[in-house]
Rosetta silent file (secondary structure, phi, psi, omega in degrees, C-alpha in Angstrom):
SEQUENCE: AQSLPYSADVQKLPVALPAGYSAVVAPPPSRLGTPVRDLLTRMQFYPGPVIDTRTLVSGRCYIVIWSPNNQMGKYAIQLGNSWSWNLRYWLQLPRFWWQIRGWFGHSRAAAYGVAVGLLLAALLIVNGVRKRRTLKRHERQAE
SCORE:     score description
SCORE:     0.000 S_00000001
   1 L     0.000  137.250  178.893  -16.315   22.184   -4.819 S_00000001
   2 L   -89.482  151.359  178.729  -16.389   23.378   -1.259 S_00000001
   3 L   -79.497  143.973  171.287  -13.333   24.622    0.516 S_00000001
   4 L   -70.446  142.505 -176.130  -11.834   22.674    3.361 S_00000001
   5 L   -80.228   58.648 -179.986  -12.198   24.683    6.554 S_00000001
   6 L  -129.928  155.747  169.540   -8.471   25.211    7.053 S_00000001
   7 L  -115.692  150.919 -177.973   -6.094   28.084    6.701 S_00000001
   8 L  -157.138  169.843  177.300   -2.535   27.549    5.549 S_00000001
   9 L   -82.624   79.597 -173.604    0.497   29.257    4.152 S_00000001
  10 H   -72.134  -12.570  177.563   -0.691   28.917    0.557 S_00000001
  11 H   -67.863  -19.675  179.717    2.120   31.126   -0.765 S_00000001
  12 H   -80.743  -11.208 -179.110    4.441   28.125   -0.316 S_00000001
  13 L   -71.275  146.686 -179.702    2.451   26.052   -2.796 S_00000001
  14 L   -76.870  -10.480 -179.211    3.988   25.567   -6.267 S_00000001
  15 L  -133.610  159.585  176.345    0.651   26.321   -7.956 S_00000001
  16 L   -79.031  141.314  178.113   -2.179   28.757   -7.392 S_00000001
  17 L   -75.889  138.338  173.473   -5.215   27.338   -5.644 S_00000001
  18 L   -64.315  158.068  179.419   -8.443   27.261   -7.638 S_00000001
  19 L   -59.283  135.394  178.047  -11.237   29.460   -6.343 S_00000001
  20 L    90.887   -1.688 -179.622  -13.030   27.907   -3.398 S_00000001
  21 L  -108.491  149.422  170.765  -10.132   25.707   -2.279 S_00000001
  22 L  -127.548  179.381 -173.261   -7.904   26.002    0.740 S_00000001
  23 L  -144.746  155.720  167.789   -4.857   24.000    1.724 S_00000001
  24 L  -113.191  118.115 -177.817   -2.951   22.365    4.526 S_00000001
  25 L  -105.488  118.634  178.261    0.755   22.831    3.874 S_00000001
  26 L   -86.889  135.214  178.516    3.052   20.424    5.682 S_00000001
  27 L   -72.084  143.025  176.073    6.494   21.753    6.456 S_00000001
  28 L   -69.982  150.492  179.271    9.393   19.809    4.931 S_00000001
  29 L   -64.444  139.434 -179.699   11.558   18.002    7.461 S_00000001
  30 L   -71.659  -32.397  175.688   14.529   20.099    8.568 S_00000001
  31 L  -151.295  155.614  179.757   16.728   17.001    8.646 S_00000001
  32 L   -76.271  134.641  177.633   16.242   13.331    7.938 S_00000001
  33 L   -90.772 -157.478  178.130   15.617   11.237   11.004 S_00000001
  34 L   -76.711  131.937  179.662   16.090    7.537   11.512 S_00000001
  35 L   -67.401  150.194  178.888   14.552    5.489    8.694 S_00000001
  36 E  -109.928  135.098 -179.978   11.563    3.304    9.498 S_00000001
  37 E   -95.060  125.932  177.415   11.274   -0.196    7.983 S_00000001
  38 L   -76.563  130.809 -176.755    7.871   -1.133    6.582 S_00000001
  39 L   -68.454  -35.407 -176.183    6.848   -4.627    7.721 S_00000001
  40 L   -73.437  -45.337 -172.209    4.974   -5.529    4.543 S_00000001
  41 L  -104.879   -9.782 -176.850    7.502   -4.481    1.926 S_00000001
  42 L    62.044   25.011  177.870   10.762   -4.439    3.920 S_00000001
  43 L   -91.987  153.110  175.639   11.399   -0.968    2.506 S_00000001
  44 E  -103.472  134.577  179.071   12.998    1.817    4.502 S_00000001
  45 E  -125.420  144.498  170.374   11.280    5.188    4.679 S_00000001
  46 L   -93.810  117.361 -177.187   12.351    8.462    6.185 S_00000001
  47 L   -65.554  138.972  178.147    9.325    9.752    8.048 S_00000001
  48 L  -105.834 -157.381 -178.606    8.129   13.156    7.009 S_00000001
  49 L   -69.121  150.694  177.718    5.633   15.531    8.539 S_00000001
  50 L  -110.263  126.500  174.976    2.479   14.204   10.138 S_00000001
  51 L  -112.873  110.743  179.966   -0.794   15.970    9.495 S_00000001
  52 L  -104.774   98.231 -176.078   -3.418   14.738   11.901 S_00000001
  53 L  -148.927  164.358  175.361   -6.665   16.222   10.714 S_00000001
  54 L  -128.940  140.967  176.123  -10.182   15.341    9.664 S_00000001
  55 L   -80.130  140.770 -178.575  -12.140   16.927    6.875 S_00000001
  56 L   -98.737   -7.019  176.738  -15.353   18.502    8.020 S_00000001
  57 L  -124.749  146.212  178.153  -16.972   18.518    4.604 S_00000001
  58 L   -81.229  160.222  178.120  -17.474   15.581    2.315 S_00000001
  59 L   140.145 -161.443 -175.057  -16.053   15.582   -1.162 S_00000001
  60 L   -99.150  136.590  175.176  -12.834   15.106   -3.032 S_00000001
  61 L  -113.497  143.855  176.687   -9.407   15.974   -1.631 S_00000001
  62 L  -113.479  137.536  178.177   -6.316   16.483   -3.761 S_00000001
  63 L  -113.336  124.896  178.477   -2.830   15.734   -2.497 S_00000001
  64 L  -115.271  127.181  178.060    0.086   17.603   -4.039 S_00000001
  65 L  -117.299  127.860  177.744    3.630   16.509   -3.227 S_00000001
  66 L  -152.858  163.791  177.026    6.557   18.670   -4.176 S_00000001
  67 L  -112.695  127.074  179.188    9.934   19.649   -2.886 S_00000001
  68 L   -63.460  -21.024  179.845   10.665   23.336   -2.360 S_00000001
  69 L  -100.585   13.537 -179.010   14.288   22.609   -3.339 S_00000001
  70 L    56.360   39.980  176.285   13.288   20.654   -6.479 S_00000001
  71 L   -87.677  136.743  178.354   14.607   17.398   -5.057 S_00000001
  72 L   -91.235  153.498  177.956   13.402   14.273   -6.780 S_00000001
  73 L   178.999  177.891  176.293   12.375   11.211   -4.849 S_00000001
  74 L  -113.040  139.650 -172.819    9.763    8.599   -4.245 S_00000001
  75 L  -126.694  152.121  173.551    7.191    9.178   -1.583 S_00000001
  76 L  -123.716  140.896 -179.699    4.710    7.113    0.356 S_00000001
  77 L  -120.958  132.834  175.296    1.552    8.507    1.875 S_00000001
  78 L  -108.190  124.309  177.314   -0.341    6.926    4.719 S_00000001
  79 L  -112.507  138.886  179.821   -4.007    7.781    4.976 S_00000001
  80 L    99.561  170.957 -178.205   -6.068    6.838    7.981 S_00000001
  81 L  -128.771    5.636  176.516   -5.166    6.180   11.567 S_00000001
  82 L  -153.381  162.328  179.283   -5.907    2.487   12.072 S_00000001
  83 L   -70.050  144.326  175.303   -5.770   -0.787   10.169 S_00000001
  84 L   -78.999  139.163  176.342   -8.766   -1.722    8.086 S_00000001
  85 L  -104.255   15.825  178.566  -10.552   -4.885    9.188 S_00000001
  86 L   -77.527  127.019 -178.424  -12.285   -5.244    5.838 S_00000001
  87 H   -59.495  -36.700 -179.907  -11.579   -8.674    4.298 S_00000001
  88 H   -60.205  -39.506  177.414  -11.410   -7.142    0.823 S_00000001
  89 H   -61.421  -47.674 -176.297   -8.498   -4.926    1.931 S_00000001
  90 H   -67.476  -30.473  176.779   -6.522   -7.873    3.317 S_00000001
  91 H   -71.223  -20.238  179.302   -7.094   -9.908    0.152 S_00000001
  92 L   -88.753   -5.097 -177.496   -5.518   -7.052   -1.834 S_00000001
  93 H   -56.054  -41.725  177.188   -2.288   -7.016    0.214 S_00000001
  94 H   -59.331  -38.007  178.058   -0.351   -9.185   -2.275 S_00000001
  95 H   -66.240  -42.709  177.862   -1.233   -6.720   -5.044 S_00000001
  96 H   -60.854  -44.061  179.536   -0.179   -3.766   -2.886 S_00000001
  97 H   -58.337  -47.419 -178.978    3.088   -5.538   -2.062 S_00000001
  98 H   -59.222  -45.926 -178.486    3.730   -6.173   -5.767 S_00000001
  99 H   -65.899  -43.875 -178.437    3.036   -2.561   -6.705 S_00000001
 100 H   -66.084  -44.556  179.353    5.170   -1.061   -3.935 S_00000001
 101 H   -61.614  -41.239  178.988    8.130   -3.352   -4.623 S_00000001
 102 H   -67.365  -39.679 -178.854    7.967   -2.512   -8.326 S_00000001
 103 H   -61.956  -39.953 -178.023    7.643    1.208   -7.705 S_00000001
 104 L   -88.635    5.362  174.383   10.779    1.272   -5.579 S_00000001
 105 L    72.583   26.339  179.829   12.684   -0.915   -8.049 S_00000001
 106 L  -101.432  162.752 -175.264   13.172   -3.863   -5.713 S_00000001
 107 L   -64.636  142.076  174.813   13.049   -7.549   -6.520 S_00000001
 108 L  -109.136   18.364 -176.110    9.742   -9.337   -6.723 S_00000001
 109 H   -59.279  -33.772  179.588   11.416  -12.761   -6.652 S_00000001
 110 H   -59.632  -36.323  179.382    9.726  -13.648   -3.363 S_00000001
 111 H   -64.951  -40.957  177.519    6.344  -13.435   -5.093 S_00000001
 112 H   -64.874  -39.889  177.851    7.469  -15.912   -7.723 S_00000001
 113 H   -62.076  -43.524  178.439    8.766  -18.215   -4.980 S_00000001
 114 H   -64.701  -42.153 -179.972    5.455  -18.051   -3.117 S_00000001
 115 H   -62.707  -43.466  178.473    3.522  -18.689   -6.353 S_00000001
 116 H   -64.478  -41.911  178.088    5.673  -21.736   -7.173 S_00000001
 117 H   -61.500  -43.874  178.000    5.267  -23.011   -3.600 S_00000001
 118 H   -64.949  -38.751  177.877    1.481  -22.621   -3.749 S_00000001
 119 H   -63.872  -44.580  178.018    1.382  -24.359   -7.126 S_00000001
 120 H   -63.030  -42.069  178.286    3.428  -27.289   -5.787 S_00000001
 121 H   -62.091  -42.379  178.480    1.204  -27.531   -2.699 S_00000001
 122 H   -63.258  -42.378  178.579   -1.911  -27.544   -4.908 S_00000001
 123 H   -63.694  -40.713  177.974   -0.429  -30.261   -7.124 S_00000001
 124 H   -64.435  -39.659  178.852    0.442  -32.393   -4.082 S_00000001
 125 H   -65.970  -45.698  178.844   -3.085  -32.006   -2.704 S_00000001
 126 H   -61.807  -42.473  179.223   -4.671  -32.902   -6.060 S_00000001
 127 H   -63.487  -41.426  178.505   -2.339  -35.895   -6.387 S_00000001
 128 H   -64.475  -40.750  178.526   -3.218  -37.062   -2.856 S_00000001
 129 H   -64.914  -42.183  179.116   -6.953  -36.770   -3.538 S_00000001
 130 H   -63.170  -42.156  179.402   -6.596  -38.744   -6.779 S_00000001
 131 H   -62.789  -41.568  178.497   -4.643  -41.512   -5.016 S_00000001
 132 H   -61.642  -44.867  179.522   -7.317  -41.754   -2.317 S_00000001
 133 H   -61.924  -41.639  179.848  -10.070  -42.006   -4.917 S_00000001
 134 H   -64.014  -44.012  178.859   -8.116  -44.681   -6.793 S_00000001
 135 H   -62.527  -43.578  179.273   -7.537  -46.685   -3.592 S_00000001
 136 H   -63.718  -39.103  179.129  -11.228  -46.470   -2.645 S_00000001
 137 H   -63.892  -42.407  179.231  -12.231  -47.519   -6.154 S_00000001
 138 H   -67.557  -36.856  178.202   -9.908  -50.574   -5.993 S_00000001
 139 H   -65.479  -39.518  178.860  -11.215  -51.491   -2.535 S_00000001
 140 H   -66.340  -39.335 -179.470  -14.810  -51.383   -3.800 S_00000001
 141 H   -69.778  -30.745 -179.206  -13.922  -53.532   -6.803 S_00000001
 142 H   -73.242  -24.766 -178.905  -12.130  -56.055   -4.573 S_00000001
 143 L   -76.434    0.000    0.000  -15.252  -56.522   -2.416 S_00000001
């Protein structure tokens, strides 16, 4: 594995770096700011440090999250700097929503409501198509 071309305060890391690796160490926030509400999940997050960087070598990156004060919590990481326009990504949004809501221990009842609504809509459409076919069949027989 090649090292990322960065220097950092690696003494702050909770583990020793393997040979050939370097690190970017983000400073912990000095105080919590105003929480930000995620539009997709309706969860509130306290924004942490922002690392705006690009890797100059290809390969695998490892992300280690820890608290220097041994505080427990749940964390979210945003990778990238713009929305993906890939259709496959957008089709996976319901799965992402489900996973995030479950991870943070919040209700997934809305998903069940949407599923029931879609099922009812599908049943109404199928019923309407069947009625049309039946009416057309009766009209043909009447002629």
